[in-house]
N, C-alpha and C positions, 0 to 999 in steps of 0.2 A: 146710482142714487143708493139703491140698497144696501153699497158695500160702504159708501160713506155713513150712515146712518149707523154703521154695526159700527165702525171703527171708533166712533163717539161716544165711548162709553162711559165716560167719567164726568159727575154733574160739578157743581160751583161747590156745594157741601166736602165731596172727598178732594177738592182742592184747596181746600181750609182747614179739612184732615190730614192732608199730606203734609204740608206745610207744620200747622202745629205739633203732629207726629214726629217727624222729622227732630224738630227745634227742642221739644219737652222731651229730656231724657230721666235718667235716673238723678244728674248732679245738681237740680234744683230742692231736691227733697235734702241735700246733704252740705248743701252750700250756707246756710243761714248762719252756722257759728264762724265759719270764714270772716264773715261779712261781716259780723259784729266785731269778732278780733279785730278785725281794721278798722273799724270806725272807732274802736274804744267803746261800744257798747250802745253808739247812740241810732238807734231805730231809723231816726231822719234823714243821717249821714247814709244810711244804707239805701235809704228810697231812692238817696238822690245817683248813689252809685248803679244801682239796676239801671236805673232810665240813663243814666251816663254810655251803660253798655249796650243799651237794649237801642242807643242812637242808631249800628250800625244796619240790623234789619229791620228799624221802623224806616227810618232816609233811605236807606238802599230802595228797600223794598219800594218805596214811591217814586224811585228814578226809573228803575225796571217797568212799572205801572205805563210809563211813557213806549217804552218798546212792546210792550205788550199787548198795548190798543192800536198798534203800526202792522203787528203780523201775525201770522195764524199759521207759522213755518214748522216742520219738525228739529228738533234739536235744542228750543226755548233758548240757554245764554249764547248757544253755538249760533245760532240764527239770526239772535238779536246783534252779534258780536259781524257778524258778515256784513249787514246790513247797515249798522250806526257806527263803527269802530272801521275793521279793517279784514279782506279775507285769510290773513297771512294771521291775524292776532286771533281771526275765529279758527282756525287751524290748531294754533297753541291750547286756546281756554278747551276745546273740543278733547284734544287727548289729555289734557292735565283731567277732565275731570272724568273721563272712561278709564286711567289706566294708573292715574295718581293719588287722586284725592277722596273719590269716592271707594275703591277699590280698598283704600287704606283705614281711611275712617271707619267702612264695615268692618272690617278686622277686627278692631280695637273694639266697636261696638260689639259684634255678639262676643268677645272675648267677656264683656262686662256683664253681657248677659250669662255667660256661664259663671263666673262669679258670683250673683243674685243667685243661678238655677243651685249651685250649692250651699248655700246660706239657705235655700228653702229646703232640700230637700235633707239636708244634715250630711253630708258628703265633705269628706278631709277637701280643704281647699287649697290643695293641689294645682299647680298652672299644669302640669298635664291633666288632670279634673275639670278645669276651667275650659282649657283650649278645646277640648275634646267635645266638650257641652257645647261651647261656643259652636264650632263646628257642625256641628250636626245641627242645630237650630238655622246655621246660615243658609246649610244644603236642604233645607225644609222651605225655608223662606223662598229661595230659589227656585224650588222645583214647583211650587203653590203660585208664584206670582207670573212665570213660565206658559203654565198649562194652565192656570186657572183667572186671569186676571179680571174679572169681575168679584170671585170669591174675595181677592185680596184686596181687593179696593172695599169691599164690605169689614173686612179683618180691618184694617186701617182704621175706618170709622171706629168701629169696636171697640179697637186700645188705643184710641186717642180719646173716648168716652172714659176710658178707665182710667188713664192717666189725669185726665182732666178733674176728675171726680172728688178724690184724695186735695186739690189744692184748693177748690171749690168748696171742700168741709172744713179747713185749717182757716181758710178768710172768713167762713164763717163764727166759726168760735172765737177766734181773736174779734169780729163783732160784737158779738153777746159779752165778751169780755168789757169790751168797752160801754157798752149798753148798761151792765151791768155795775158796774164800778170797781173791778176786778181787775181790770188790766194793769200791767207793769212796766213803767216803759223806761224807767231809770238802769245804766248799765255800770256794771262795776267798777271800782276808782281806777284797781290795781291792772284794768286792763284799759284803762286811758292814753294813755302814754299809745298806743298802737296808734292814737287819729292825730298825735301833733302834727302841725301841718300839713301838709297835702300826701299824709303819707297813706291815708287813706285808699287814694286812687290807687295803689298800688293792684289791690283787688280788683280794679276793672276787667284787667285781663282775664282773669280765669272765670268772671260771671260771662263774659260774652261768649265764651266756646259753649256756654248753656242754650246760646240763640241762633249758634251756628248750624249748614246745612240748609238753609230755607231755601238758597238760590236753586236746589235741586228739580224743587218741585215745578222747575218750568218745564222741563223735561216732559212733562204730560199732555200738552200742547195740543199735541195735535189728536191727541184722545179725550181732549175736552167738549164738553158742549158749549157753543157757542163762547169758544176759547177768547175771543177778541172784546167782550165784554166782562167774562167770568173770572178769567186771569189777574186784570188786573186788580178785581173786586177782593179775589182771596188775596193777592200780593199786599191788600192795606191794612185788610181786615183780620188777617192771621198774626201779622205780625204786634198791633194793637190789644189783639187777644192774648196772646203770650204775655207780654209787659203786665197787663193786669192781673191775669193768672199767677205770676211769680212774684206781683207786690201783694197779692192777697195772702199768698203762702207767706211770704218773708215778713210780714205785720202780723197777722195772725198767730204765729207762733210765738213768735218776740213780743208779742204784748202779755198772752195766753202763760207763756210758762216765763216769762220776763228774759232780759237780754245775759244775766248775769247767768242763770240755768241753764239759758243751749248755749252759752261759750264752753260753759262746764260739763255739758253734756256730751258735746261734741256732735260725731257725728251718730249717737243716742238720741238727737233730741227730738224726733217723728214716732220713735219707740216712745220715750218717755212718753210722750202727751197724748198715745193711743193708750198706752198701759194708765192714766192716770184717769183717761174719760170711759172705759172701757173695762180694765182689769189685768190684771198678769197676762191673760193667756192673749191680747192684742198686742204683743209687743214685738210677735212677730209678723206681722201686716205687713210693713215698713217693707219689707224684703223683699215680698211678693208684688208688690205695688212697684217697686222699683225696676225688679226681672221684666213686670211687665210693660213698662214703661220703655225698658232698654228696647224691649222686643219691638215693640212699637214703631221705635226709629229704626231699626235696623230692619225692619221689614221695610219702611218708608225708601229707604236707601237704595234699598236690593231693588226697587219697584221702578226708581229713578235710572239706578245703572244700566239695568237691562233694556232700556231704550236708546243707549248712546250709541251703540255697535252701529245698530241702522241709521242713525245721524250723519255718521263719519262715514257708510258708506255711500248712503248719499251726497254728500259730497265729495266724494273720492279720495278721500284722506285714511281709506281702508285697504290694505292691501288683500285682496282676493274678497273683496265688498260684496262684487258682482253676484257671488253664489247668494247671499245675504239679502241682496236685494229681490233674486230672484223667490224666495223663497218667502221675503216679508210678506206679500199682494197687499191686503188692505191692515192688516193688525199695526201695531206701535210697538211690538216686539217679537223676537222670533224667538225659535229654537234653536238654533246655532247662538245668535245673540244673545243669549240666554247662557248657554256653558262658554263662550269667550269673556263674560262677564262674572263670571261663578270661578272662572280658571286665574282671572286678575285677582280675585279676590282670597284666592288659598296662594298666589302666590305672596301674597302681604302678610298673610296668615304667617305663612315662615317665617318673614323681616321679623314680626311683630314678635314672635317669639322668640327668634333671636333675640333681640333687643331687650325681651323681657327676662329670657334666662340669664343675659350674663350686664344685666344693670347699667347697660349703653346709655340711656336716656333718665340720668336720676329722676327719681319723681314726677316722671312725664311720659310719653309714650308716641312713637312716629304720630298720629292722629293729629298732637299740637302742633307739629313743624308742618303738616300738611292744611289747618286750617289757616294759621299766618302766611300760607304761600298765597291762597286761594283770597283770602283777606286784600291782600297786594295786588293780585290779578284782576281784582274788580274797580281798580284806579281806572282801567280806560273807561268802563261802562259809564262811571259818574261826568268824565271827562266829557263824553259824550252826549249827557242829559244836558250839561254844561250850555255844551254848540246850540242845542236846539234852543234854550230860551234865547240865544245871539239871532239864532231865524226864523225866531214869533213863533215856534211849535210848541212851546211852554210856556206854563206864567212861571210867578216869582217864586212861586212856594217848590215844584218838581224842579224848577230848571235853574236854582239860584240857592235856595236854599236848603233844598234834599240833596244837590251833591255836595256841597261844600262842607256841613257837618258829617259825610259819611265819609268822606274821604279823610278828614282829621282822624274820624275813630277809628278805620281804617290802620293807617300810618299809625299814633301810635297803638294800637294793639298789637297788630303787625310786626312790627320792627323790634318792641318790648319783647314778644313772644321770643325771637330768633335772635335775640341777643344773648344767651348762656352759648356755651362753645359745641356741649356735645349736639345741641339743636340746632346751630349751625352747621355744625358736618352734615348732618342726617339731611339740612335745608339742601345743604351742595350737593349729597347723591340723590335727590327728588330731581334737583334739576338739570341733573346729569343724564336721567333717564326719561326730563321731557325732552329733553333738546336730544335725544337720542332718538325719539318718538317723535321729534316734526322731521328730525333731518331723512328717515326710513317714509314715512309719509308725504312727506314732498317730492322726495326721486320716484314713488312711486304713481306719486300723479302724474309726476312729466310721462314714465315711461308708458301710463295710458295712453296720454296723448300724442 
């Protein structure tokens, strides 16, 4: 009994902070100008676009609550696939998250952390410096998560607070602007051409990436206290909180500076706001905020990734997994599993470095391909939620409305994100890696039997 209690190390607050910490990165601080340009300076259209892009996480989370309330097993999404979709799909999704999606996303996230670290420290923004610093940060997070998981959980909570604070602050500044009659809601006439017809919908895809990563939080289910109750709550509360914070920030900065000023300032709009409020010395603060935001995202991804090798071993999908299970005992992550996860991230770091150095994906990186593939792989979960309504296990909201809207968003964003030829080539590469891993895993399971 004591062993079981020790295993339940995370609270509901940590689950909420993990989801928010993974989703809220630096992107939100530098996307407002892109949104306004796409909408021709219309704040209202921008709000609608944020809500559209958020539908994936909001309604997708509602679908997953059906599964979270009915299982307490290890692996999160893997366990859901095993019980509610099919064992073969469970193996596919487990291998995808453990060896393709989470490692590739983590590699890019820590590189971005290195980018902001160079800005904060005043170092030359060379690719070598950025990758080197990112690699050091990744290894540090991996070390802390492997040897001090409770400390990592507390750090995740603290970093989430650090990221949420400026979003709330900008939202409050916007509210003060409205109440004092200083709000500026009119856009620039020259930019209005960007909002003709439905052209503004094109900006929904990059915004959707700001909401991605949340399903990874389900991997801590075995270590979450009262998981069958707390995980569904976290999957509902966190997405709505994220959407609220994003809207508060977007509306706040748009109304305080004015849409035209935000579009003109570009990525420097937050620095401009800080300068107006606190003086010239505050111009560097946004870089520090963005660095901490990205670091929190990376820590959350590593925390989730290190738990997947044990889940794979428990299912028999990881060659040599018996040793990992013997080492695991009652813990949620093992040193051997942490080493395996770290090696995967290092491999994807190499791929990412080659892509960036060679400019193989113009205006993008390997993470965008992984995000789109993952969105498409979520479709069977939504189909399973739809079937639960048919069998009387789900109501109309979670069994009909949520699956339909989440599916529409996944198809729209996922397919549009893979339309570029360069991304299509890398999507084929990732699929080839995934199918090869699936074949090896299946052969290994057959040999064990």
